[in-house]
C-alpha positions as CSV (number, residue, x, y, z in Angstrom):
1,M,0.0,0.0,0.0
2,A,1.2,3.6,-0.7
3,F,1.8,6.0,2.1
4,V,2.8,9.7,2.2
5,R,6.4,9.2,3.2
6,N,7.7,12.7,3.4
7,N,6.0,13.4,6.6
8,W,6.5,13.2,10.4
9,Y,4.8,10.3,12.1
10,P,4.5,9.6,15.8
11,A,6.4,6.7,17.3
12,G,5.3,7.1,21.0
13,F,5.0,9.3,24.0
14,A,8.5,10.5,24.9
15,S,7.9,10.0,28.7
16,R,7.3,6.3,28.1
17,M,10.3,5.7,25.9
18,G,13.0,6.5,28.4
19,E,15.2,3.4,28.7
20,G,16.2,0.5,26.4
21,L,15.4,-0.2,22.8
22,H,11.9,0.3,21.4
23,K,10.8,-1.7,18.4
24,R,8.3,0.1,16.1
25,R,6.8,-0.8,12.8
26,M,5.9,2.3,10.8
27,L,4.6,2.4,7.2
28,G,5.5,-1.2,6.8
29,E,9.1,-0.7,7.9
30,D,10.7,-2.0,11.1
31,L,12.6,0.6,13.3
32,V,14.5,0.5,16.5
33,I,14.3,3.8,18.6
34,W,16.2,4.8,21.7
35,Q,16.9,7.8,23.9
36,Q,20.5,9.1,23.9
37,A,22.4,10.5,26.8
38,D,21.6,14.1,25.9
39,G,17.8,13.4,25.9
40,S,17.3,13.3,22.2
41,F,16.1,10.2,20.4
42,A,17.6,8.2,17.5
43,A,16.0,5.7,15.1
44,L,17.6,3.1,12.9
45,Q,16.3,0.4,10.5
46,D,15.8,-2.6,12.8
47,R,18.0,-5.0,10.9
48,C,21.7,-5.7,11.1
49,P,23.2,-5.8,7.6
50,H,25.3,-8.9,8.5
51,R,22.8,-11.7,9.2
52,F,19.7,-9.5,9.4
53,L,19.0,-10.0,13.1
54,P,16.8,-7.2,14.4
55,L,18.9,-4.7,16.2
56,S,16.2,-4.4,18.8
57,M,17.3,-7.8,20.0
58,G,20.7,-6.3,20.8
59,C,21.7,-3.9,23.6
60,L,22.7,-0.3,24.1
61,E,26.3,0.7,24.7
62,R,26.2,4.4,25.6
63,D,24.6,6.0,22.5
64,T,25.2,3.1,20.2
65,I,23.5,-0.2,19.5
66,R,25.4,-3.5,19.6
67,C,23.9,-6.4,17.6
68,G,23.1,-9.4,19.7
69,Y,24.5,-11.9,17.2
70,H,28.1,-10.9,16.5
71,G,28.6,-7.6,18.2
72,M,28.6,-5.2,15.3
73,T,28.0,-1.8,16.8
74,F,26.1,1.1,15.1
75,A,26.0,4.8,15.9
76,A,22.8,6.9,15.7
77,D,23.6,8.0,12.1
78,G,23.7,4.3,11.0
79,R,27.5,4.0,10.7
80,C,29.1,0.9,12.0
81,V,31.7,1.9,14.5
82,R,33.0,-1.5,15.6
83,I,33.3,-5.0,14.2
84,P,34.7,-7.4,16.9
85,G,37.9,-9.1,15.6
86,Q,38.0,-6.9,12.4
87,P,39.8,-3.6,12.6
88,T,38.7,-2.5,9.1
89,I,35.1,-1.4,8.7
90,P,33.8,-1.4,5.2
91,P,31.7,1.7,4.1
92,S,28.8,-0.6,3.3
93,A,28.6,-1.6,7.0
94,R,25.7,0.7,7.9
95,V,22.0,0.8,8.4
96,R,19.4,3.4,7.4
97,S,18.9,6.1,10.0
98,Y,15.8,8.3,10.3
99,P,15.5,11.9,11.4
100,V,13.8,12.2,14.8
101,E,12.2,15.2,16.6
102,L,10.4,15.8,19.9
103,N,7.2,17.9,20.1
104,L,3.8,17.8,22.0
105,G,5.2,15.1,24.3
106,L,5.7,12.7,21.3
107,V,8.7,11.2,19.5
108,W,8.3,11.9,15.7
109,V,10.1,10.1,12.9
110,W,10.5,11.3,9.3
111,M,9.8,8.3,7.1
112,G,10.8,9.8,3.7
113,D,13.8,11.4,2.1
114,P,16.0,12.6,5.0
115,A,17.2,15.5,2.9
116,L,13.6,16.9,3.1
117,A,13.1,16.5,6.8
118,S,12.6,19.9,8.5
119,R,11.4,20.7,12.0
120,E,9.3,23.5,10.4
121,L,7.2,20.8,8.9
122,L,6.5,19.2,12.3
123,F,2.9,19.7,13.4
124,D,2.4,21.9,16.4
125,L,-0.6,22.9,18.5
126,P,-0.1,26.4,20.0
127,E,-2.6,25.8,22.9
128,Y,-0.4,22.8,24.1
129,H,2.2,25.3,25.2
130,E,0.0,28.2,26.3
131,A,-0.8,29.2,29.9
132,G,-4.3,28.4,30.9
133,W,-4.4,25.2,28.8
134,H,-3.9,21.8,30.3
135,P,-2.3,19.1,28.1
136,V,-2.9,15.5,29.2
137,D,-1.3,12.5,27.6
138,G,-3.7,9.7,26.6
139,E,-2.8,6.3,25.3
140,A,-1.5,4.5,22.2
141,L,-4.6,2.9,20.8
142,E,-3.7,0.0,18.6
143,V,-6.4,-0.5,15.9
144,E,-6.5,-3.6,13.5
145,A,-7.6,-1.4,10.6
146,N,-6.1,0.7,7.8
147,Y,-5.2,4.2,8.9
148,L,-7.5,5.8,6.4
149,A,-10.5,4.1,8.0
150,L,-9.4,5.7,11.3
151,A,-9.0,9.0,9.4
152,D,-12.6,8.6,8.0
153,N,-13.8,8.3,11.6
154,L,-11.9,11.5,12.5
155,C,-13.6,13.5,9.7
156,D,-17.0,12.3,10.8
157,P,-19.0,14.1,13.6
158,A,-22.2,12.2,12.6
159,H,-21.2,8.8,14.1
160,V,-20.9,10.4,17.6
161,A,-24.7,10.4,18.0
162,F,-24.8,6.6,17.5
163,V,-21.5,5.2,18.7
164,H,-20.8,7.3,21.8
165,L,-24.1,7.7,23.6
166,S,-22.5,7.1,27.0
167,T,-19.7,9.7,26.6
168,L,-19.6,12.1,23.7
169,G,-23.0,12.0,22.0
170,N,-26.7,12.1,22.4
171,A,-29.7,12.0,20.1
172,A,-30.0,15.8,20.0
173,H,-27.7,16.2,17.0
174,E,-28.7,13.2,14.9
175,D,-30.3,15.3,12.2
176,V,-28.2,18.5,12.6
177,P,-26.5,19.3,9.2
178,I,-22.7,19.1,8.8
179,E,-20.5,21.7,7.0
180,T,-17.2,20.8,5.3
181,K,-14.5,22.8,3.7
182,V,-10.9,22.2,2.5
183,E,-8.0,24.6,3.0
184,G,-5.0,23.0,1.3
185,E,-4.2,19.9,3.3
186,L,-6.6,20.7,6.0
187,I,-10.2,19.3,6.0
188,V,-12.6,21.0,8.4
189,T,-15.9,19.4,9.2
190,T,-18.2,21.4,11.5
191,R,-21.5,20.7,13.4
192,W,-23.3,23.1,15.7
193,T,-26.1,21.8,17.9
194,I,-28.1,24.7,19.4
195,D,-30.2,24.6,22.5
196,A,-29.8,20.9,23.4
197,E,-29.2,18.8,26.4
198,P,-25.5,18.4,27.4
199,I,-23.8,15.2,26.4
200,P,-22.9,12.8,29.2
201,L,-19.3,14.0,29.3
202,F,-20.4,17.6,29.9
203,Q,-23.0,16.4,32.5
204,K,-20.1,14.8,34.4
205,F,-17.6,17.7,34.2
206,G,-19.6,20.8,33.4
207,S,-21.8,23.1,35.5
208,F,-24.3,24.1,33.0
209,K,-27.6,25.7,34.0
210,G,-29.7,23.9,31.4
211,N,-29.5,23.3,27.7
212,I,-26.3,24.3,25.8
213,D,-25.0,25.3,22.4
214,R,-22.5,22.7,21.4
215,W,-19.9,22.6,18.7
216,Q,-17.9,19.9,17.0
217,I,-15.1,21.1,14.7
218,Y,-13.0,18.3,13.2
219,N,-9.7,19.6,11.8
220,Y,-8.0,16.9,9.8
221,H,-4.4,17.7,8.8
222,A,-3.7,15.2,6.0
223,P,-2.3,12.6,5.9
224,S,-2.5,11.6,9.6
225,I,-3.4,14.2,12.2
226,A,-6.8,15.2,13.6
227,V,-7.6,17.9,16.2
228,I,-11.2,17.9,17.3
229,D,-12.2,21.2,18.8
230,F,-15.4,20.5,20.8
231,G,-17.2,22.0,23.7
232,G,-20.4,23.6,25.0
233,A,-21.7,26.8,26.6
234,D,-25.0,27.8,28.1
235,T,-27.5,28.4,25.3
236,G,-27.7,32.0,24.1
237,T,-24.4,33.2,25.6
238,G,-22.6,33.7,22.2
239,A,-20.5,30.6,21.8
240,R,-21.2,30.5,18.0
241,E,-20.0,34.1,17.7
242,G,-16.8,33.2,19.5
243,R,-17.7,34.5,23.0
244,L,-17.0,31.9,25.7
245,H,-18.1,32.9,29.2
246,D,-17.4,31.3,32.6
247,G,-18.8,27.8,32.7
248,A,-18.1,27.0,29.1
249,I,-16.1,23.8,28.3
250,R,-13.7,23.7,25.4
251,I,-11.5,20.7,24.7
252,L,-9.0,19.9,21.9
253,A,-8.9,16.1,21.4
254,C,-5.8,15.3,19.4
255,H,-5.2,12.2,17.4
256,F,-1.8,11.5,15.9
257,I,-2.0,8.4,13.7
258,C,0.9,6.1,12.8
259,P,0.1,3.7,9.9
260,V,1.8,0.4,11.0
261,D,1.1,-1.3,7.7
262,E,-1.8,-1.9,5.3
263,A,-4.2,-3.3,7.9
264,R,-3.0,-1.8,11.3
265,S,-2.6,1.6,12.8
266,I,-1.8,3.3,16.1
267,D,-3.7,6.3,17.3
268,Y,-1.6,8.3,19.8
269,W,-4.2,10.5,21.5
270,L,-4.1,13.2,24.1
271,H,-6.4,16.1,25.0
272,V,-5.9,19.8,25.9
273,D,-8.6,21.8,27.8
274,N,-8.9,25.3,29.1
275,F,-11.5,25.2,31.8
276,P,-10.8,25.1,35.6
277,S,-10.0,21.5,36.7
278,D,-7.4,19.6,38.7
279,A,-5.2,16.6,37.7
280,A,-7.7,14.1,39.1
281,T,-10.5,15.6,37.1
282,R,-8.5,15.6,33.9
283,A,-7.5,11.9,34.6
284,R,-11.2,11.0,35.0
285,M,-11.9,12.8,31.7
286,N,-9.2,10.8,30.0
287,E,-10.9,7.6,31.2
288,Q,-14.1,8.8,29.4
289,F,-12.1,9.4,26.3
290,A,-10.6,5.9,26.5
291,L,-14.0,4.4,26.7
292,A,-15.2,6.4,23.6
293,F,-12.1,5.5,21.6
294,A,-12.4,1.8,22.5
295,E,-15.9,2.0,20.9
296,D,-14.4,3.5,17.8
297,K,-11.8,0.7,17.8
298,A,-14.5,-2.0,17.9
299,I,-16.4,-0.4,15.0
300,L,-13.3,0.1,12.8
301,E,-11.9,-3.4,13.3
302,A,-15.3,-4.9,12.4
303,I,-15.3,-2.9,9.2
304,Q,-11.8,-4.0,8.4
305,V,-12.9,-7.6,8.7
306,E,-15.7,-7.0,6.2
307,E,-13.5,-5.1,3.8
308,T,-11.0,-8.0,3.8
309,K,-13.8,-10.5,3.1
310,L,-15.0,-8.4,0.1
311,G,-11.5,-8.0,-1.3
312,G,-12.4,-4.8,-3.2
313,R,-15.4,-6.4,-5.0
314,Q,-17.8,-3.8,-3.6
315,R,-17.5,-0.1,-2.9
316,P,-19.1,1.4,0.1
317,L,-22.2,3.6,-0.3
318,R,-21.4,7.2,0.1
319,L,-23.8,9.6,1.9
320,G,-23.9,13.3,2.4
321,I,-22.3,13.0,5.8
322,D,-19.2,11.4,4.2
323,K,-18.1,14.6,2.4
324,G,-15.2,15.2,4.9
325,A,-13.9,11.7,4.6
326,V,-14.1,11.7,0.8
327,L,-12.2,15.0,0.6
328,M,-9.7,13.8,3.1
329,R,-9.0,10.7,1.0
330,K,-8.7,12.7,-2.2
331,T,-6.2,15.0,-0.4
332,V,-4.1,12.1,0.7
333,E,-4.2,10.5,-2.8
334,R,-2.9,13.8,-4.2
335,M,-0.1,13.9,-1.7
336,I,0.9,10.4,-2.6
337,E,0.7,11.0,-6.3
338,A,2.8,14.2,-5.9
339,E,5.6,12.1,-4.3
340,R,5.4,9.5,-7.0
341,S,5.7,12.2,-9.7
342,V,8.8,13.6,-8.0
343,M,10.4,10.1,-7.7
344,A,9.6,9.4,-11.4
345,A,11.2,12.6,-12.5
346,E,14.3,11.8,-10.6
C-alpha cells in the first residue's frame, strides 16, 4: 500500500520511551528507537546488515547499538563503529537512519527522504504550550484497521450520536447538518447543535444551567493528524459568535496516527482543555475518552474484517455525511501522487 512518506509520524510518547530499545513498525518498515544521553532520540532500521538479526534484540552501549549476534555496533547515524575481531570497517557496513524530533510530548520520525526533513514541517498545537491550557497524555490505541479508516472516523461528527451515547454524544444532533471545507491539506468538518441537552461528558464535568450550544469542529491535517475542537456553553451566551463565558467547556482532542502497515494503525491520542480543573478531574476525563475511543476501535476493526472479506469487490455507499472523509482521501491521494511524480522525474 502507498503512504505519504515525506511526513513526520508519531512513534510514541516520549515520557514512556526513556530506557532501552523500542521496536516500532511504521509504514511497513521496522525501526528501533532509543533515547540518547543528551535526551534526544535516535531511530535506525531494525535490521543488522550482517545476518539480518533485528537490532532491537541487541543492547545499548552508551549512545550506540550492539547487535546481539556478532557484536557489530552502530551509531545513531547508522554507521558501523565497531566489528569485533576486524579492525577494518567497510563503508557498506551501515543501516538506514531516520530523522527524529520531539514535540507535543511525542517522538516523531521522518519516514521519507531525510534531505527533506525539517522541524518546520512538524505539526504543532499552540494551545499545548500556552498558559491556561492543560495538556494530558492519553494512550497508544492499537487498531487492527487501515489508517484511512481511522481517518474517516476523525472526519465524521455524525457517528458520535450513535456510537458514543455514554460519553460524547446524544440524540439531539442526529439530524443536525454538517458543513465541510478544504484549506490546502486541512479538511474542516463542523457541526453546531443549538439549545440541546448536554452530552454525558459535559454532564459529568460541566456546571451548565440547562441546555447548551454545542460545537464539534473536526480539523484533519492530511495525511495523519486530527484535532477535534469541541465544547459547549449555556444556550444563548454567544459561543457560536466566538464568545466563551465562565462555565463553558472547550476541549481539543488530538489524534496522531501512525500507519503500521496496510491493515494496522496506532492512534496516539491526548487532550488539551482550558476550563478550571485539577489533575484528578483531567484523569477522569481521559478515562471517558478511553471508553469512547475503544468504541471506535470495535467499529473500525469490524469494518476492516468485512472489507477484507470483500477484497475490493464492492465499494461502500457514500452519503452526504461522508463529504469530509471523501475530501480527506482525495487529499491524501494527491499527496501520494505528488511524491510519485517527483520520484519518477528523478
